[in-house]
Every structure is written in C-alpha cells, then in structure tokens.
C-alpha positions as CSV (number, residue, x, y, z in Angstrom):
1,M,-14.0,-22.5,-13.6
2,D,-12.0,-24.9,-11.4
3,S,-13.1,-25.8,-7.8
4,I,-11.2,-27.3,-4.9
5,I,-13.0,-29.9,-2.7
6,V,-11.7,-30.2,0.9
7,T,-12.9,-32.8,3.4
8,G,-12.0,-32.5,7.1
9,N,-9.7,-35.4,7.9
10,G,-8.0,-34.7,11.2
11,P,-4.3,-33.8,11.9
12,L,-1.7,-33.0,9.3
13,N,1.9,-34.2,9.7
14,G,5.1,-34.0,7.6
15,Q,7.0,-31.3,5.7
16,I,6.0,-28.6,3.2
17,P,8.6,-26.8,1.1
18,I,8.0,-23.0,1.0
19,A,8.4,-21.3,-2.4
20,G,10.1,-18.1,-3.3
21,A,8.1,-15.0,-2.5
22,K,5.6,-13.9,-5.1
23,N,5.7,-10.3,-4.0
24,A,9.5,-10.2,-4.1
25,C,9.8,-11.9,-7.5
26,L,7.2,-9.5,-9.0
27,T,9.4,-6.6,-7.8
28,L,12.7,-8.2,-8.9
29,M,11.6,-8.9,-12.4
30,P,11.1,-5.3,-13.5
31,A,14.6,-4.6,-12.2
32,T,15.9,-6.2,-15.4
33,L,14.7,-3.0,-17.2
34,L,17.4,-1.0,-15.5
35,S,20.2,-2.8,-17.3
36,D,21.2,-4.1,-20.7
37,E,22.9,-7.1,-19.1
38,P,21.1,-10.3,-18.0
39,L,19.4,-10.6,-14.6
40,T,18.9,-14.2,-13.4
41,L,16.5,-15.0,-10.5
42,T,16.7,-18.3,-8.8
43,N,14.0,-19.8,-6.4
44,A,11.3,-18.1,-8.4
45,P,7.7,-19.3,-7.6
46,R,5.7,-20.9,-10.4
47,L,2.5,-18.7,-10.3
48,S,0.1,-17.1,-12.8
49,D,1.2,-13.6,-11.6
50,I,4.8,-14.5,-12.6
51,K,3.5,-15.5,-16.1
52,T,1.7,-12.1,-16.3
53,M,4.8,-10.2,-15.4
54,T,6.7,-12.3,-18.0
55,E,4.1,-11.4,-20.6
56,L,4.4,-7.7,-19.7
57,L,8.2,-7.7,-19.9
58,R,8.2,-9.5,-23.2
59,S,5.7,-6.9,-24.6
60,L,8.3,-4.2,-23.9
61,G,11.0,-6.1,-25.8
62,A,12.7,-7.9,-22.9
63,E,13.8,-11.5,-23.2
64,V,12.6,-13.9,-20.5
65,T,13.6,-17.6,-20.4
66,Q,12.4,-20.1,-17.8
67,L,14.7,-22.9,-16.7
68,Q,14.5,-25.7,-14.1
69,D,10.7,-26.0,-14.4
70,G,10.2,-22.3,-14.0
71,Q,12.2,-21.9,-10.8
72,V,15.0,-20.0,-12.6
73,L,14.2,-16.9,-14.7
74,V,16.9,-15.5,-17.1
75,M,16.0,-12.0,-18.3
76,S,17.6,-9.5,-20.6
77,S,16.6,-6.0,-21.6
78,H,19.3,-5.3,-24.1
79,A,16.9,-4.6,-26.9
80,L,13.8,-2.8,-25.5
81,N,11.7,-1.7,-28.4
82,N,8.5,-0.6,-26.7
83,H,7.8,1.8,-23.8
84,V,4.1,1.3,-23.5
85,A,2.7,-1.0,-20.9
86,D,-0.7,-1.9,-22.4
87,Y,-3.9,-2.0,-20.4
88,D,-4.8,-5.6,-21.6
89,I,-1.8,-6.9,-19.6
90,V,-1.5,-4.4,-16.8
91,R,-5.2,-4.7,-15.8
92,K,-4.5,-8.3,-14.6
93,M,-2.1,-7.3,-11.8
94,R,-1.3,-4.3,-9.7
95,A,2.4,-5.1,-9.6
96,S,2.6,-4.1,-13.3
97,I,3.0,-0.4,-12.2
98,L,6.5,-1.4,-11.1
99,V,7.8,-1.2,-14.7
100,L,7.2,2.6,-14.7
101,G,10.2,3.7,-12.5
102,P,12.8,1.5,-14.2
103,M,11.8,2.5,-17.8
104,L,11.7,6.1,-16.9
105,A,15.1,6.0,-15.1
106,R,16.8,4.1,-17.9
107,D,15.3,5.7,-21.1
108,G,13.7,8.9,-19.8
109,H,10.1,8.0,-20.9
110,A,7.4,5.5,-20.3
111,V,3.6,5.1,-20.8
112,V,2.0,2.7,-18.3
113,S,-1.7,1.8,-17.9
114,L,-3.3,2.2,-14.5
115,P,-3.3,-1.3,-13.0
116,G,-5.8,-3.8,-11.9
117,G,-5.7,-6.8,-9.5
118,C,-7.6,-8.2,-6.5
119,A,-10.7,-6.3,-5.5
120,I,-9.5,-5.5,-1.9
121,G,-9.7,-1.7,-2.0
122,A,-8.7,1.3,-4.1
123,R,-4.9,1.0,-3.6
124,P,-4.2,4.2,-5.6
125,V,-0.9,4.8,-7.4
126,D,-0.6,8.4,-6.4
127,L,2.3,7.7,-4.0
128,H,4.2,6.1,-6.9
129,L,3.7,9.2,-9.1
130,K,4.5,11.7,-6.3
131,A,7.8,9.9,-5.6
132,L,8.8,10.0,-9.3
133,E,7.8,13.7,-9.5
134,A,10.2,14.4,-6.5
135,M,12.9,13.0,-8.8
136,G,12.0,15.4,-11.6
137,A,9.6,13.3,-13.6
138,E,7.0,15.0,-15.7
139,L,3.7,13.1,-15.5
140,E,0.3,13.3,-17.2
141,L,-2.7,11.1,-16.8
142,K,-4.6,10.6,-20.1
143,E,-7.3,8.0,-21.0
144,G,-6.3,5.6,-18.2
145,Y,-2.5,5.8,-18.8
146,V,0.4,7.4,-17.0
147,H,2.5,9.3,-19.5
148,A,5.9,9.9,-17.9
149,K,9.0,11.6,-19.1
150,A,12.3,12.9,-17.8
151,P,14.1,14.4,-20.8
152,G,17.3,15.1,-18.9
153,G,17.1,12.0,-16.8
154,L,15.8,11.7,-13.2
155,K,17.5,13.6,-10.5
156,G,18.1,12.8,-6.8
157,G,15.6,14.3,-4.4
158,N,13.9,13.8,-1.1
159,V,10.8,11.6,-1.2
160,D,8.5,11.9,1.8
161,F,5.8,9.2,1.8
162,P,2.7,10.4,3.7
163,L,1.8,6.7,4.1
164,V,3.9,3.6,4.1
165,S,3.6,2.0,0.7
166,V,5.5,-1.1,-0.3
167,G,4.9,-0.7,-4.0
168,A,5.7,3.0,-4.1
169,T,8.9,2.4,-2.1
170,E,9.9,-0.3,-4.6
171,N,9.2,1.9,-7.7
172,A,11.1,4.8,-6.2
173,L,14.0,2.7,-5.1
174,M,14.5,1.2,-8.6
175,A,14.2,4.6,-10.3
176,A,16.6,6.3,-7.9
177,T,19.4,3.8,-8.7
178,L,20.0,5.6,-12.1
179,A,19.0,9.1,-11.0
180,K,21.7,11.8,-10.9
181,G,22.7,12.5,-7.3
182,T,21.4,11.3,-4.0
183,T,17.8,10.3,-3.3
184,V,16.4,9.8,0.2
185,L,13.2,7.9,0.8
186,N,11.5,8.9,4.1
187,N,8.8,6.8,5.7
188,A,9.9,4.0,3.4
189,A,8.4,0.5,3.7
190,R,10.5,-2.0,5.7
191,E,9.2,-5.3,4.3
192,P,11.6,-8.2,3.6
193,E,10.7,-7.8,-0.1
194,I,12.2,-4.3,0.0
195,V,15.4,-5.7,1.5
196,D,15.5,-8.4,-1.1
197,L,15.1,-5.9,-3.9
198,A,17.9,-3.7,-2.4
199,D,20.2,-6.8,-2.2
200,C,19.5,-7.6,-5.9
201,L,20.1,-4.0,-7.0
202,R,23.4,-3.9,-5.0
203,R,24.5,-7.1,-6.9
204,M,23.8,-5.1,-10.0
205,G,26.0,-2.2,-8.9
206,A,23.6,0.1,-7.1
207,Q,24.6,2.1,-4.1
208,I,21.9,1.7,-1.4
209,D,21.9,2.1,2.4
210,G,19.2,1.9,5.0
211,D,16.9,-0.8,3.5
212,G,15.0,-2.5,6.2
213,T,14.6,0.9,8.0
214,S,12.2,3.8,7.3
215,T,14.9,5.9,5.7
216,I,16.6,4.6,2.5
217,T,19.4,6.5,0.8
218,I,20.4,5.8,-2.8
219,Q,23.4,7.3,-4.6
220,G,22.6,7.2,-8.3
221,V,25.1,5.5,-10.7
222,D,25.6,5.8,-14.4
223,R,24.6,2.2,-15.2
224,L,23.8,-1.2,-13.7
225,N,25.2,-4.5,-14.6
226,G,23.7,-8.0,-14.7
227,A,23.5,-10.3,-11.7
228,T,22.2,-13.6,-10.3
229,H,20.0,-13.3,-7.2
230,P,17.9,-15.9,-5.2
231,V,14.3,-14.8,-4.4
232,V,13.6,-14.6,-0.7
233,T,11.3,-17.2,1.0
234,D,7.6,-16.3,0.7
235,R,6.6,-15.2,4.2
236,I,2.9,-15.2,3.3
237,E,2.9,-18.8,2.0
238,L,5.0,-19.7,5.1
239,G,2.5,-18.2,7.5
240,T,-0.4,-19.8,5.6
241,Y,1.0,-23.3,6.0
242,M,2.0,-22.7,9.6
243,L,-1.7,-22.2,10.3
244,A,-2.6,-25.6,8.9
245,P,-1.6,-27.7,11.9
246,A,-2.8,-24.8,14.2
247,I,-6.3,-25.3,12.7
248,C,-6.6,-29.0,12.4
249,G,-3.8,-30.4,14.7
250,G,-0.7,-32.4,13.9
251,E,2.9,-31.1,13.4
252,L,4.3,-29.6,10.2
253,E,7.8,-28.4,9.3
254,C,7.8,-25.6,6.8
255,L,11.0,-26.0,4.9
256,G,12.9,-22.8,4.3
257,G,10.9,-20.9,6.9
258,R,12.6,-18.1,9.0
259,I,11.2,-16.5,12.1
260,D,12.6,-13.1,11.2
261,L,10.2,-13.1,8.2
262,V,7.1,-13.7,10.4
263,G,8.0,-12.3,13.8
264,A,4.8,-10.5,14.7
265,F,2.8,-13.4,13.3
266,C,4.7,-15.9,15.5
267,E,4.0,-13.8,18.5
268,K,0.2,-14.1,17.9
269,L,0.5,-17.8,17.3
270,D,2.3,-18.2,20.7
271,A,-0.4,-16.2,22.4
272,A,-3.0,-18.5,20.7
273,G,-1.3,-21.6,22.1
274,I,0.7,-22.6,19.0
275,S,4.4,-23.7,19.2
276,V,6.9,-22.5,16.6
277,E,10.3,-24.1,16.8
278,E,13.3,-23.3,14.6
279,T,15.0,-26.3,13.0
280,K,18.0,-26.7,10.8
281,T,15.8,-26.7,7.7
282,G,12.9,-24.4,8.6
283,L,10.1,-24.0,11.2
284,K,8.2,-26.7,13.0
285,V,4.7,-25.8,14.1
286,A,2.2,-27.6,16.4
287,R,-0.5,-26.9,19.0
288,K,1.0,-26.7,22.5
289,N,-1.9,-28.3,24.5
290,G,-4.6,-29.4,22.1
291,H,-6.7,-26.2,21.8
292,V,-6.4,-22.7,20.4
293,R,-7.1,-19.5,22.3
294,A,-8.7,-16.4,20.8
295,V,-6.3,-13.5,20.2
296,D,-6.8,-10.0,18.9
297,V,-5.0,-9.0,15.7
298,T,-4.4,-5.6,14.1
299,T,-2.8,-5.5,10.6
300,E,0.1,-3.1,10.2
301,P,3.0,-2.5,7.9
302,F,6.1,-4.7,8.5
303,P,7.3,-5.6,11.1
304,G,3.7,-5.7,12.2
305,F,1.1,-8.4,11.5
306,P,0.7,-8.8,7.7
307,T,-2.6,-7.9,6.1
308,D,-1.9,-10.8,3.7
309,L,-2.3,-13.2,6.7
310,Q,-5.4,-11.6,8.1
311,A,-7.9,-13.9,6.3
312,Q,-6.0,-17.0,7.2
313,M,-5.8,-15.9,10.8
314,M,-9.6,-15.3,10.8
315,A,-10.1,-18.9,9.8
316,L,-8.1,-20.1,12.8
317,M,-10.0,-17.8,15.2
318,C,-13.3,-19.3,14.0
319,T,-12.8,-22.4,16.2
320,A,-10.6,-20.8,18.9
321,Q,-11.8,-20.6,22.5
322,G,-13.2,-17.2,23.2
323,T,-13.8,-14.0,21.2
324,S,-11.2,-12.3,19.0
325,V,-11.2,-8.9,17.3
326,L,-9.4,-8.5,14.0
327,E,-8.8,-4.9,12.8
328,E,-7.8,-4.3,9.2
329,K,-5.8,-1.1,8.9
330,I,-4.0,-1.6,5.5
331,F,-6.8,-2.1,3.0
332,E,-10.5,-1.3,3.1
333,N,-13.0,-4.0,1.9
334,R,-10.8,-6.9,3.0
335,F,-13.3,-8.9,5.0
336,M,-15.1,-10.4,1.9
337,H,-14.1,-13.9,3.2
338,A,-16.2,-13.4,6.3
339,P,-19.6,-14.1,4.7
340,E,-18.2,-17.3,3.2
341,L,-16.8,-18.5,6.6
342,I,-20.3,-17.7,8.1
343,R,-21.7,-20.1,5.5
344,M,-19.6,-22.7,7.2
345,G,-21.0,-22.0,10.6
346,A,-18.6,-19.3,11.8
347,K,-19.8,-16.5,14.1
348,I,-18.4,-13.3,12.7
349,D,-19.7,-9.7,13.1
350,V,-18.1,-7.2,10.7
351,H,-18.3,-3.4,11.2
352,G,-16.2,-1.3,8.9
353,G,-12.6,-2.3,9.4
354,T,-13.2,-4.5,12.4
355,A,-14.4,-8.1,12.6
356,T,-15.4,-9.8,15.9
357,V,-15.1,-13.6,15.8
358,T,-16.6,-15.8,18.4
359,G,-15.2,-19.3,18.3
360,V,-17.5,-22.3,17.6
361,E,-16.8,-25.9,18.4
362,R,-16.5,-26.9,14.8
363,L,-17.1,-25.5,11.3
364,K,-19.3,-27.4,8.8
365,G,-18.5,-28.0,5.2
366,A,-20.4,-25.9,2.6
367,P,-20.1,-24.5,-0.9
368,V,-18.2,-21.2,-0.7
369,M,-16.7,-18.8,-3.2
370,A,-13.2,-17.2,-3.2
371,T,-13.2,-13.5,-3.5
372,D,-9.5,-12.8,-3.7
373,L,-6.1,-14.5,-3.3
374,R,-5.8,-14.7,0.5
375,A,-9.5,-15.3,1.0
376,S,-9.4,-18.4,-1.2
377,V,-6.7,-20.1,0.9
378,S,-8.4,-19.1,4.1
379,L,-11.5,-21.1,3.0
380,I,-9.3,-24.1,2.2
381,L,-7.8,-23.9,5.7
382,A,-11.2,-23.7,7.2
383,G,-12.3,-26.7,5.1
384,L,-9.4,-28.7,6.5
385,A,-10.9,-28.5,10.0
386,A,-14.6,-28.5,9.0
387,E,-17.0,-31.4,9.3
388,G,-17.9,-32.8,5.9
389,E,-17.1,-31.5,2.5
390,T,-16.2,-27.9,1.5
391,I,-16.3,-26.9,-2.1
392,V,-14.3,-23.7,-2.9
393,S,-15.2,-22.1,-6.2
394,R,-13.4,-19.4,-8.2
395,V,-10.0,-20.8,-7.2
396,Y,-8.2,-19.0,-10.1
397,H,-7.4,-16.4,-7.4
398,L,-5.3,-19.1,-5.7
399,D,-3.1,-19.7,-8.7
400,R,-1.8,-16.1,-8.4
401,G,-0.1,-16.7,-5.1
402,Y,0.2,-20.4,-4.2
403,E,2.0,-23.0,-6.3
404,H,0.9,-26.7,-6.0
405,V,-1.3,-26.0,-3.0
406,V,-3.3,-29.3,-3.5
407,R,-0.1,-31.3,-3.9
408,K,1.5,-29.8,-0.8
409,L,-1.5,-30.3,1.4
410,E,-2.1,-33.9,0.1
411,S,1.5,-34.7,1.0
412,V,0.9,-34.1,4.7
413,G,-2.4,-36.0,4.9
414,A,-5.1,-33.6,3.7
415,R,-8.1,-34.8,1.7
416,I,-8.2,-32.3,-1.0
417,E,-8.6,-32.3,-4.8
418,R,-9.0,-29.9,-7.6
419,I,-11.9,-30.4,-10.0
420,S,-11.7,-28.9,-13.5
421,G,-14.5,-26.6,-14.6
422,Q,-16.7,-27.3,-17.5
C-alpha cells in the first residue's frame, strides 16, 4: 500500500485550486438514470469514488464518457439493460444506494445491494427505504439486497424524516421527480449538495421548490430531459486546505472558495484567530496574530459545523493555546484519528462522542495510519506542522476524496511525497 511522507517545513504560501464536490458529483451521477437523454457534468473531481460510481452505472447499462482529463462526465441511460446493483461494486461506497430511487422511479423496479464505505458508524439506509415506501414502493430485504418495485409507478406523498439525512433526502428527491402527483419532504437536509442536485434536476425539467430549506416540494413530471450542469465547489476540500495555513502559518488563497459553503466553519476559524477574506477568485486565509486559540466545536447538519471537517479541526486544535472540546453528533465511532494524533504527541481524551484536546507547543513526526477518508488528511495536516517526519500509511482512503493532494500542497511549499507500496 502507498504511504505519504510529510516533513514539517514552516509556512505555506500561494494558491490552491479547489475541485468540484465529491459528495455532489456522486449524487448527480445517478440522476442520469432518470432520463434517456444525455446528462453532462462539468467540474467533476477526479477521484476513486467517481470511478466506482462510473463502474456501477456502466454495470446497469449506462454509458459514461470522461473528457478533459476526467473533469467532464458525459452520461447516457438510453439503453439500461440491468436493474441489479451488485454487491461487488456497491460494497465499496455508500453513495451506491443512490441508484435505487432513480431506477425505481423510471422503470418501476430495482434490486440494490446494501452498501459499504468508510468505517465511521452504522449509517443505516432505513430512512431511504421509508421515504420510498411513503411514495408507494414495495420493498423487501433478502440476502443483503433491497428488492424494490412500484408496478404502477411511484406516487406523490408526504415524507417525514425523523432525522436529517443527506443521502435519504437525495434519494427521495430524485425518485419524486417522476412520481405521480406532489411529494413533500419534511425535515429535509439543507446541504449545498442538495441545492446542487435540485438545480441539476430543474435543468432536466423537474419541478422542485424549497431546496436549501427543511421542506422541499416536488411536483412529479412525466419525463426528464438531458442537461449540462457544473458540479458545485467541494466545501470539505475547501475547508481542509483553509486549515493548512492555520496549522503551519503563511497565507493561502483557495481558488473557487465561497464563504456561503463554509459559514459555520469560518465562524470557528475567526474565533480561533484565523482570518478569512473573500477575493475575486476565492478565499484568502492566514493567522491573524501568529497563534491559534482553542475553540469548542459541535458537528451538526448544514448549516452547522460539518462532521467531515471535524478530524481536520482536531488537528488544528492539537497545537492551539488552551483546551477545546469537540463533540461529534452526526456519526458514532468518528474519533479513530485521535489515537494516531496522540502518537504524534497530541493530548486528547476521548469519551464517547466527545474529545477534549489540550494544545501542545508542537507535534512530533511519527508513523501513523489512516482509518478513513477525513482522518487521513487530518494526519497530513498535522504532519505539516510537526517536528520531523510523519509517515501516513493506508492512504488509499485519501484517493476517495482528494485529488492531487501531494501536488497541491507541494505547490505552496510543503515537503510531502507519496511512496508506492511494495
């Protein structure tokens, strides 16, 4: 397996381009299943998860062509010949469940394996299934697969989510576009990726109101057409690189960044002593007065602090002045990076869903192991500010969510290299 070697090397300066959002693109790609006309996505990120979704769509009979070094995806589902999403593909990535709603809405039947993905908690799919049942779907779980059918087509209904779920909102939103009548999603997720999906579906002819709020209303239509849609900026990659100059000094401009994508995160950076300035081309980030103050963080659904930036924020707090408390309210079992940061000299005490971090003067390089996607990049950030050499192993997680991370950090002065495994 590959490893990444990071050597603390002082401040970072320059510009880093931010890619299109992984979580948005993985949601937009299954939307092609709703139409027999082509759907083209621009600003697509070049990640292993995108390759996995491409493999899944092709297995269903969709055509997927990559242009401009993978940044443009041209998809067509005019000749679907399979309605079974196989375990061997689905197990690699939880977003695979998002083919269920579109296939069921368009053709009235689908069989989808229960998904896999990062080991950061159970993340059950029951909310997806209950939403589809509210639209008249008949569902049965057999031997690890969801067998779904709607012989007369899906019908509009009221979907009341007991918990906010981004994935379930996305699945229900796509399915409702072709349902007969009006569907109302209550307690819907408000994430930018939801708004981006709704924008794309409207380009395809869907009738959707209320995206970005907790109540989304969809008036079903008979068919959807093709469209071209740009993938929204990746707010998690954006927040990750905004933390680089916060951790090791310097000034970085994150090209394509927007404060509205990371508002709650920016509020915490400001409280910690980090300046975030809007420019014509993105966001410029630097320490205000040379040191970082400890701040408390609680993860929440959007517009709150993102769970996908919790690990990276913990890395910053490891050398902040004072003690911070990080509370994880979205996923259980999402502090697996803490023991690895402790190997680097961090002072972290974890109890259930709460981690207490007492800042130290400096971290020290050490061999560490990535346990999931966001944990892997948090260890790289910590290594940028550590004394000596940090070796991060199992970085295949990183390839799922960050394109060209070594190249991007090298371009702003980091000492970082990727070593191929034997």
